[in-house]
Phi, psi and omega in degrees: 000131181295150181290135180275145173287164179299325180295315180298321180296315182294323180293319180300333177283322181298314179277087189285160174282173183303320182297315180299317182296318182293328181275002177069025183273356189297321182297319179298318183288327176296316180299322183292340184250004183303318183297317180296319181292320180295325179292324181285324184245103189265000184284160175292125184255025178305315175235053189302317184290343180264003177297149178300142181296341182295339181277353179286139180305127178092004182255278181083180187297311186295312180292329179298321179296320178292321180295326179298326177295338178266006180084018182247107180244333184236173177300318181295323177303317181293319181292337178261010178269096192276152174298150175265348179196176179224139179260135170255121184297332183284150174303129187247108183286068182271353189266356187298315181251026185294145176235149176301132182101345178295145173259116186241152168225120186203168178251133182217168178254139178289125179265317182204160179227134182221129177242128179218166182261143177273176180298334180270006177087003179270152181279143174241127179256120176246131180234118178273131179231160179215143175265014181103342181230318184237142180258155180210146180252129174258131184234137175236122180268341177216119188203156175293146181301333182299337180300324183294336178273324183293317186275112178228140178306139180097342180281147175275140186224130172265130185234148176215128179171184182268138181271129175235184181223138178218120181054041177079006183246132175297142186216151169234125178265123178049053180289158171284144183211163169210133175286133179266107183239171177294134177273145175212179178125193187292345180271017174060229185263011187303302183288329182299329185274356187258136180283326183253128180241142177283149176239121187255151168296132185235165170238170181303138179103355180235148172243163178299322181298316179294318181297317179299320181295320180293319178298317178302312181297321181298314180290325180300321186263337189236000181301327183293342182270353180291132181237161176288147178231011175238145178299149181302324182297322180287321178299316179292320183301318185254358180068031179290144171288160176302148185298319181300317181289318182298318179297316181292322179296326180300329183260325194242356182297147176265012178235083183303336180296344178288338190302317184300316180290322179295322180297331178298323179297315182288326175296319179299316180307307183300312184292324180298312182289328174297316180289333173299320179299311182293323180296315179295320180297317183290318182286317186273334185238323187294328186272357182287138178274068185245015182263186177268131178265099179279157175248130179281086185282344179056040178262283181293323182296321179292319179299317179297315182302318184288332184260002177296136180280006180216168179259134177295144177284165178300322180294321178296318180295320180296319179293321178300321178297320179295317180295313183294323177299316179296312185291333180269004175266172182280344182270156178288128178289139175216095192225143175255124178254112179257139177194144181294166176304127177083010182277349176097039178289327184296315182292325176297317178298321180297320176300317179296321177298317182292329175299320178292317183295318181288352173260009176088015181251163173267156177232141181234143175232122182250127180243154185282340182226159178294323179300315180291322177297316177299318180300314179297317181299313181294318180295314184290316179296326178293316180294330183270007182305128181097343177262139182275075180239131179272114180244132177229163178233137181234123181233174180283172178079180179256130177207161183297131177093354183294320180299319179294322178299317178300317180296320180295324178291314181295321182278350179090000179294322178282114183273321176240123183243122177246136183196178175262204176300349178301336178296342183269359181296148186297332183272009178259123176223141181262148178288316184202076184279119183245345183214133178232130174241131177247112182272147184048051192300335181291350178273355179253147175288158181302315183292328177296315180295319181297323181298319179293320181294332182274001182292343181216181183279093174052060175292154174290141188241131176230124178252130180255143175221118175270356173255096183308138185254127178303150184304318182298323180285320179298325180294331183266323184268329180232046187297341182261352186274145167282145185243128173246144184229128170259101185250030183221129177269153177306143185299339181282346184281131174260140178303139179283129176283122183250126185229135175263128181226147178283146178298337179290343182243031183297331180297327176294323177295315180298329179295322178289323179296322180305318180297319180294319180294319179293336178277001178095006180277173180238162190224138169258140170229120187249135177239152179284337184239153175281311183229168180299139181243141177287332185273331184238129179269069181242153175293132181251155186297324183296312180292320181296322179298319178299318180293316182295314186284333185255330187242307187289309184224059183294339183280351180246142180290137180223162181213158179247134180226131175207167188291345181280349180287157175291154183303319181295322179292318179297318180299317181298317180295315182293321180297321178293323178292317178297323182283351179088002179291325177259131183265327182235126178246112175267125191212164166271191184284012177300339180266013182302320179229158169090002182246125181234099180234094184303335183279349180283125185240356181227132172239120175250123179248106178284146182054047181300335179295345181269352186261150174281164182299314183298320181291318177296322179296320177296317180296317178299329181291352177286340178247171182082018183265357177248192183274345182280155174295135181241161185225144174234116179258118177262109185267117180261139177246130181291149358278152178243120181286171183297315182292319178299319179294325178293321178297314181296320179296322179298319181297327181280341185269334187214151172252357184284113182298331180286323175295317179296320180296320178298317180292321179297319179295320180296319185278325188250336188086171187283336189305307186290336183297334185245001172075184186270353185274353187277065187296333181266357183278150178290129175249118190271131176266330187246324185279144173239116190291342174276313183287326191252030180297326178295322178292320178301316180297318178295314180298321179295314179300314182295315182296314181293325178296317180294313183290322177298325180280327186213075187305323183262007177054048183267343183289147182306322183290347179255012182300318180296316179300316182298316181299310182291321182296314180296326183285322190249336192238358182299317182296318179296324178296323178298322183289334183267003181300338177237000000 
């Protein structure tokens, strides 16, 4: 064995084995190696963990750019970049009790390699492996040529994937794998001597060996700077390991079974500080009597109630009482109104607007798209027919009358203002804004919403969501808001029948559609693409429109709608569809929100396997708005993955948006639900809001207890919390003030 340098020896002590960590010896060993580490690392370590990752040995500018794509910008980011699995170098007899459908990760030896051609002329790579007792075949139908060189009999292979069966033989199709080879490099024999190796999520340009080496170097040089970030009382309460020890165990422990328990500690950290933000906001800002105190004069609101052509549901009436109680109190209202598609959120919002107007204030409603803004404008002006209320609409771009609309808003002539993001322009000012509603609020960035709220002196705020948000997500993303729910559809609405059909049997679907069209109904057909793509083999709206209009249904008028069209062109197409002049509308997802055509009874979603649950639910909500029975056909194109099939099955089982939202959160996680604009929202690296709901509840209780007792964190026992909170969370707290 080659002689180790003094630096290598000291580092090997810092990265302790499992026994050392468990015995709490790491601090002593860290102290013993501080001098060697300081000699190796000469930079100023005042904010050592926040240094750019490019300064780490073996990284540099180019690799730093790649690491940033993985969310790794600093030394601490790398130390908190946890393995997704662990490899055991030893043959692992995991196949003895294997069952078809099991998801396995194990180490095996390659027994044989076979390459053959398929009927279509493509190569199939079969690799036989054994754990010493049971054999299994790994098959790749499409693979890089380099695989044929990598896979050699006698080599150890770590595999991860689902077990299937073919001709009585256990099989894995396209499993994830890593060849287990001798480790070498600047970290000497450290990794070579370890039976268990971490496996990291990677991007192009990185190997597991390189990633392990960088993680090793990071801990060797920066482990001494790791500090605790939870109060001692909480660590004792839950028996959490010290943060420094927990981080090292996540990467270097020889007991992978520890990882699940360690992750609970890191999930708690994230959720705890998120709840600290909401607790401080609620205690320091929420209870202040700084809002407008409206009086329920029952003038305009009563007139609207009497002239409505329908009766409000019990859920709508209950929500109205909650809104009016808030608006007539001294505090500023800050409420989230959740309701499924078609549940009647708009009319409830209109009542709140009229309460503000009859008190001499203006009301604003901001929508994410021009189509939705137009829809609101048309719906609201129709409902207000006969009432002397000035309603205007403000959109982006230059158009006739826009200057006058701005003047009406500034002068107070416009009592109800409906608009897009154009309401956020610097040259827009309200005379007396008392109520703000943000529709489809998750489509706006945090700062955009805050800007509208700051346009006047504490207007009451109402956020609408037609995509129901699971309770766990609402607690983290909207932790300071009061929540109202409309969980009841109007009695005239019939549940939409949802059916999954194969693209190979589309003619059978068209036969059913023909009956609906002959009965005078209208049809939506949605495609994921506008035009044919070289990268994606998906059905596109342009080609489908040609097929529908010329071959499938030439006797019925049809139109094509997509987001690349000019606003005037889109408006013209939609107006004709609403008027019934067009019977079939072939579209992209531009019609996901904002279209209300009661006569439309069929929604066909092509390539439904490509859509998320929330999006499919929104599309389905475009039909079923009239008294006739409606249908939603989800057309699947092969191949359909396991998760996609689960999404489609969920759509056929329920119409409940909250059930769908829970499933969506389980399958996708919270990130996509709120889009890329949520710059102030917490993005979790460790917490999983479905798996960790129990941790969320504990973290919320603890955070609120601390803040209720010490809002400004002035007590000595909260000194650590105050330091970390001010350093990491002050900016996010500023963003949630509105």
